[in-house]
C-alpha angles and dihedrals in degrees: 000000000000090000092052092049091050091048091048091050092051090046092051094045092050091044091050091050092050093043094052091044094048092043090054092046095044091048093050091039092051092050089047093049091048089052091049093046092052091046103046102028134232096286093058089044089051094051091045090051090053091051089048089056087062088047090052091051091049091050089051090056092044094052098032094180092300092124091054090048089052092050093049097045097043091048090050095046095044089049086058089045090241093136096161094059091048093053093047090050089053091052091051091049090053091053091049092048092053092052093046093048090055090051090049092050091052090051091051091053091049097049096040097092093048093045093049095049102038107025100034095035090233091291086135134019128242094272099085089052092048090055089061092068093061095067099045099090091050092051095045095052093042091054090057094046092048088051088053093049091050091050096051095044097249100120092145089076092056088044092057092051091049092053091050090046092054094047093047090047093053095046096045093044093050091050092049093045090050089067098035108033094095091051130079128298091265093063091046091053092047090052093051095046095043090051088055093048092051091051091049090054091053092047091049092053093052093045092052091048093052093043094053091050092048097051097047092102090052098045116136135153098238120101125217116289122250088251091058091049089053090050091052089048093048092052099039101037098068089041090049095049094047090042091054090051093044095046093043091051090045092053090046089051092052093051092045094056099071091035093054091040087056088055089056089067104275124121114250089248092054092043090054090047092054089047091048091049093057101036099034102035114017103038095048088056093048093046096045097089090052085083089083091065103020095077094049088042092057090051089056090077096067092032095057090040088060093045091049092047089051092044093235094155097159090051089053090055093048092049091050092051093051094044095050094046092054093040094051093054092047097044095050090050091052092047088053092051094051092044099047099036102038093121094049092047093049093048093045095047105033102018090236141068097243094109097039099088092049093046091053093043095050096038095096089059091063090082092055095040095054096043092045090058090054093047093049092053092049090051090050089051092056091049096259094125093126093054090050090054093047089052090052091047092051089049092050095048092053092043092050090051090054092047093047099045105024107034095064088059102037100028116198091359089061090052091052089049090054091053092052093047091047097051097041094046094047092048095047096049093045091049092052091048092053092044090056091055104036121030098216124157137199128183105249094204095046097044104027115019098041094045088054090052089047090054092054092046091049092050093049088053089052091053090056094054120090097233109159112138120168094249121069089208093056090045091052093048092048095048095047092045092051090044091054092045093053091043091054092048092051092049092048093048091051093048091050091047092052092046091053090051090052092052092050098045 
């Protein structure tokens, strides 16, 4: 019992560190993205998002599941107190990540001309895509080191590097945009990508520094055994293959969206603008609150790896129950906020109502998006990474089919339909996979139906209040704050009422 309390304390402390760090970064990042979106426009954001889909695919090749393998093996070895094997495995993972990042950079250089001409319709040259290759080694090595820090319970070190990375990214991007904002979209994209690459280099330097200090007490001249290399390969290879397929399909999906929207009757410029509105403006707003669970969710990978290695199956079930109960209450509250206050949020953030309809329309998906992230990380922690990837691949294949066949006929409505199908399908399949492995249970009325009712009651109460300050920003903050306060009170009253019933009967 004492061990579990100590583990829980470490888990909560690390989760709190990551949450505060990520909240700070997401807050600053959101403000920065809003500033950039308002400065460069939706078309430039759309083109930049398309280039970033190539970046994402390149990162997938560069990392190839090595970071996850490092997290899993180090967690397992440290749980057995075999620290030396864990450190040697990390070193091997770093070597693999460097080699893979070089391969990825070569691929990026080779596909750049084709991508620029055919996927981006020659709106930009090859140069923005070439810039991507520079940052890949930094990202690949950092992913392994961050996996190591998560495994050994020293998340604060990764948090420091992430804060520095964000600050450097903002400063460098603003400086670059100062000289290139008045130029064409290509220069804007180069500025945004180069700012990211510079920040990754700084983050890499800090990560390496912390890592070398941390492993001094474990230093030894032996390299990982052939058996350990095989274990890394066995874990990362299926993840890598499925990741390549997933990331490749994801990039294909992103490029298809404006192309198929163009076939619905829009110009390519307008199609890219619509795409940029959703991916660059609406989705970042909807995903912002996920920071409160995302950090704890990422820590679930090493946590469940340890529980599985120690065969604490009942503990795994109890952790799942507690996580899903808390997550359901939170996610439904956030869905309600985005749905009821979409106009206020759009006006406060972008000074117009362009994003409001999409925020309201996609708000119900927030519940599924946030919970799906938690489920995926639990599945990764119990060594079900391959199944997670297959689920994502199935989702992408079906989504691409909708985009390819439906979007030319329904336009932006077809694109919205593809998002709904994607999120609901991914969530359902992942939920069923987890249910087959861990027999958790949550009360659907207590943690889903009643929170929905509480959201509507809280909003009705808001409508009755005379809240009309001069500033739309202050009005939005007041309404959302009161909404959350009432929601929490209603939930607490219900929980106390049910607890009293249990004591009586």
